[in-house]
C-alpha positions, -999 to 999 in steps of 0.1 A, spaced: 108 -99 112 109 -105 74 79 -128 77 60 -100 95 69 -75 68 57 -100 41 24 -104 59 21 -66 61 29 -63 24 2 -89 17 -23 -70 39 -16 -37 20 -28 -53 -13 -64 -48 -2 -64 -10 0 -37 -8 -28 -61 -25 -52 -85 4 -50 -60 31 -59 -53 26 -97 -88 34 -108 -89 65 -86 -56 77 -100 -68 72 -136 -100 91 -128 -81 119 -113 -57 121 -143 -85 121 -168 -104 148 -149 -73 170 -146 -66 166 -183 -102 175 -192 -102 206 -169 -69 219 -183 -79 215 -219 -116 223 -218 -121 242 -186 -143 235 -156 -173 212 -164 -197 189 -146 -182 157 -159 -146 165 -151 -156 177 -116 -177 147 -110 -148 124 -119 -124 144 -97 -148 142 -67 -149 104 -71 -112 102 -73 -106 125 -43 -130 104 -22 -104 77 -24 -71 95 -28 -80 120 -1 -87 93 24 -58 69 20 -52 69 58 -87 54 64 -83 28 36 -50 16 50 -61 16 86 -91 -7 77 -71 -28 52 -41 -35 74 -63 -42 104 -82 -69 84 -52 -84 68 -30 -86 99 -58 -100 122 -59 -137 127 -93 -144 110 -100 -112 91 -131 -104 111 -151 -72 106 -144 -63 143 -107 -58 133 -117 -34 105 -139 -14 129 -110 -13 154 -86 0 127 -111 28 119 -115 35 156 -78 38 162 -74 60 131 -101 84 142 -86 86 177 -52 97 166 -63 120 138 -89 138 158 -69 140 190 -39 156 172 -57 180 148 -47 216 152 -78 228 171 -75 201 198 -37 206 200 -43 244 204 -67 237 233 -42 215 250 -14 240 247 -37 270 255 -29 288 222 -48 299 191 -51 273 164 -31 294 140 -1 292 164 0 254 164 29 237 148 20 230 111 30 194 117 -4 188 131 -22 199 100 -44 171 86 -20 165 56 7 153 80 -15 131 102 -43 119 79 -18 99 58 -8 64 49 17 61 78 -10 70 104 -33 45 87 -8 17 87 1 24 123 -36 24 133 -42 -9 115 -13 -26 131 -23 -15 166 -59 -27 159 -47 -61 146 -25 -66 177 -55 -57 199 -78 -80 180 -54 -110 181 -49 -105 218 -83 -96 231 -109 -110 206 -115 -141 228 -111 -125 262 -140 -131 286 -148 -104 312 -167 -109 344 -205 -113 341 -211 -76 350 -191 -66 320 -199 -96 298 -214 -74 270 -180 -60 263 -162 -93 261 -146 -108 230 -147 -89 198 -166 -60 214 -136 -54 236 -112 -49 206 -123 -14 195 -122 -2 231 -86 -15 236 -76 -1 202 -89 33 212 -70 32 245 -38 21 228 -40 49 202 -46 75 230 -12 65 244 4 66 210 -12 100 203 4 113 235 38 101 222 32 117 188 22 149 204 58 155 214 77 135 187 58 145 155 65 182 156 102 177 163 105 153 134 86 176 111 106 207 120 138 188 116 129 177 81 119 213 71 152 225 84 170 198 65 151 206 33 160 243 36 197 234 40 199 211 10 180 237 -12 213 257 -13 232 227 -28 221 231 -64 217 199 -84 231 179 -55 204 193 -33 178 183 -59 192 148 -59 191 146 -21 156 159 -21 145 132 -46 160 105 -25 144 115 8 111 123 -9 107 87 -18 123 73 13 98 92 35 67 80 15 58 53 41 57 78 69 39 106 51 66 130 61 76 136 25 50 163 26 73 183 50 101 182 24 76 190 -5 65 221 13 101 234 12 106 229 -25 72 230 -41 56 258 -23 65 291 -7 77 279 27 113 288 20 109 311 -10 114 284 -37 77 278 -48 87 255 -77 52 246 -87 37 281 -85 66 297 -103 67 270 -131 30 274 -140 33 312 -138 64 309 -160 84 330 -135 121 327 -125 151 315 -145 147 290 -173 164 257 -165 162 264 -128 125 268 -121 111 233 -121 143 216 -111 126 200 -81 98 186 -103 114 176 -136 134 146 -124 102 128 -112 89 123 -148 115 98 -159 108 78 -127 70 78 -127 65 75 -164 93 51 -172 112 37 -142 84 24 -120 65 8 -149 97 -9 -159 101 -21 -123 66 -35 -125 75 -54 -156 106 -68 -139 85 -80 -109 60 -96 -133 87 -115 -152 103 -127 -119 70 -139 -104 64 -176 -101 47 -190 -132 15 -200 -114 12 -165 -99 18 -144 -130 -18 -140 -140 -28 -127 -106 3 -106 -102 -2 -90 -136 -36 -78 -127 -21 -58 -98 11 -46 -113 -1 -36 -148 -29 -15 -134 -5 1 -109 21 7 -137 -4 24 -159 -16 46 -130 21 56 -124 27 64 -161 -5 81 -169 -12 101 -137 20 99 -117 2 83 -87 28 58 -75 14 45 -42 -3 14 -58 31 3 -72 54 14 -44 33 -2 -17 33 -35 -37 70 -40 -29 78 -15 -2 74 -39 27 79 -72 8 113 -61 -4 126 -30 15 160 -30 -2 143 -25 -35 125 5 -21 158 20 -10 172 14 -45 141 31 -59 147 61 -37 183 63 -47 174 61 -84 148 89 -79 175 111 -64 198 103 -93 171 113 -118 165 146 -101 203 152 -100 207 145 -137 178 166 -148 189 195 -126 225 193 -138 215 195 -175 187 220 -166 160 199 -183 127 211 -168 90 204 -169 65 207 -142 34 193 -127 5 205 -105 -10 170 -97 19 146 -102 47 136 -126 27 115 -151 18 117 -188 -11 141 -181 9 168 -165 39 163 -188 18 171 -219 3 201 -202 36 214 -191 50 214 -227 30 246 -234 46 265 -204 72 289 -218 97 284 -190 100 246 -196 135 239 -208 142 210 -232 114 189 -217 117 162 -244 151 153 -230 132 140 -200 117 113 -222 152 103 -234 163 102 -198 132 82 -190 140 55 -215 174 51 -199 159 48 -165 134 23 -177 163 0 -188 182 6 -155 151 -1 -134 141 -33 -153 175 -50 -153 185 -38 -118 152 -48 -102 153 -82 -120 189 -88 -110 183 -79 -73 150 -99 -71 166 -130 -84 200 -126 -67 186 -121 -32 153 -140 -38 133 -109 -28 96 -116 -20 80 -92 -45 44 -99 -56 41 -135 -68 73 -146 -51 63 -149 -14 76 -179 5 40 -191 9 38 -197 -28 61 -227 -26 37 -256 -29 38 -293 -37 24 -301 -71 19 -338 -65 -19 -339 -60 -32 -324 -92 -39 -358 -108 -53 -375 -77 -88 -359 -79 -116 -384 -73 -146 -364 -64 -170 -380 -88 -183 -406 -64 -197 -378 -42 -213 -358 -70 -249 -368 -60 -246 -354 -26 -234 -321 -40 -261 -317 -65 -281 -293 -43 -251 -274 -30 -228 -248 -44 -196 -264 -57 -174 -240 -36 -194 -248 -4 -190 -285 -10 -153 -282 -16 -150 -261 16 -169 -287 36 -146 -315 25 -114 -295 30 -126 -285 65 -134 -321 74 -100 -332 61 -84 -306 83 -100 -320 114 -130 -296 117 -139 -275 147 -118 -296 171 -85 -291 151 -86 -258 131 -72 -229 151 -71 -202 124 -79 -197 87 -62 -173 63 -57 -170 26 -34 -153 1 -38 -151 -37 -41 -188 -43 -37 -207 -10 -56 -214 22 -32 -210 51 -44 -230 81 -32 -233 116 -41 -266 133 -37 -279 168 -26 -314 158 -12 -322 124 -18 -359 129 -55 -353 127 -52 -338 92 -63 -362 64 -44 -350 34 -58 -377 12 -93 -364 19 -83 -329 11 -66 -339 -21 -97 -358 -32 -114 -325 -37 -92 -318 -67 -70 -291 -52 -37 -287 -70 -16 -293 -39 -12 -296 -1 19 -284 18 28 -289 54 50 -259 64 54 -264 101 42 -284 131 9 -265 132 7 -249 98 -6 -263 65 -14 -248 31 -40 -259 7 -35 -247 -29 -69 -238 -43 -62 -213 -71 -76 -179 -79 -110 -187 -63 -94 -193 -29 -111 -163 -12 -145 -179 -17 -134 -212 -4 -119 -195 26 -151 -176 32 -171 -208 32 -147 -225 57 -150 -195 80 -187 -198 78 -184 -234 89 -161 -226 117 -183 -197 130 -216 -216 127 -236 -219 159 
């Protein structure tokens, strides 16, 4: 199970890598609009950001389908998109109203797009598509149906599977949503403790997208709280209005960036450069704009315990801020952009104390995350099991004698040919995958693998990790070597 979660976490890196730039664009645009009013440049930037941030479900459906399929074929991506479209269109309010025989306005708000067109639906669609691809991509149908065999069969099976899952969600989703709204309404009467519980469950529900149900209770006028609207209108009681917003600032501006630093410092030395490119961009997005998905999804599935700790610390932050009545607000998210804008709102109460609180949480996040990662050997970015490689082959390179034959070919293609031949070629290679630095190969017979031939290409290491699994350490250019090997395997 843990291995499966690690593979899922690795698969999420593809869509997650897109998010920081969108978050930064959105933050800059929001800042420009607030200070200088509506203008073409700011709107253009916002539209570009919304194109990504408003379609996270699709990005995750496609990314997970590719990453979890056995050979990352485009048919898996198409199947992920197909599955996502089936569930989101089948369960949108208009279609649900038709099935129930009621007006669209009478449909349970759980079916609004914001609750279904989310990361949870995307991940679920991608996982279903990958299962269908791995199971049916090589199935041969009778001659009369031969056109639909193999990879063409996968989107069809994915659509059928998601129809069944949509039928389940038709009954389950509204009950879960209504239960969360009722729970949120109840804890709203608990004062600072309620704020803390809200913060905890807000983060804990991020993977499912159901945190929006809780947000509606506290941020908008569903239960009469309307924290966002009242804060920016400067209405209500100072120190109370904004209590369900303020505690997020210390987490998003300080805590999560500190967690990213802890994950970077605990990454394996050879992986730090690659890990830094992901974590530092995600940390800046969290600090500057308050968009935390790039950072949270980088460890959510790789180290679930850390995510629970993060949720608990978020709850603690909201509890502390509400107890001392330190308030600030946001309309986009709890990053530096909205924090600076909220300072001018009269109802904000001692907002600078949130910075002091943030520094304290940064220290807690850094040392607690670092301790837990090392103590329990958590597989955060740069620490996955597959990164354990033998470093014995780095000085055994002897490719000069074959330089003449390579003169007319791309160096990467030549390396791929040699590695593929050393693995046993078409007759022995069952599947090909790669992570940030390694080829991960499944072979039929390990005895047919010529490790000396592979090492002669100059790769840093070769590691046999099972009866049928071998890793070849290539480095940061591994994707291009993997692509060339896949071309060799798929050639006619």
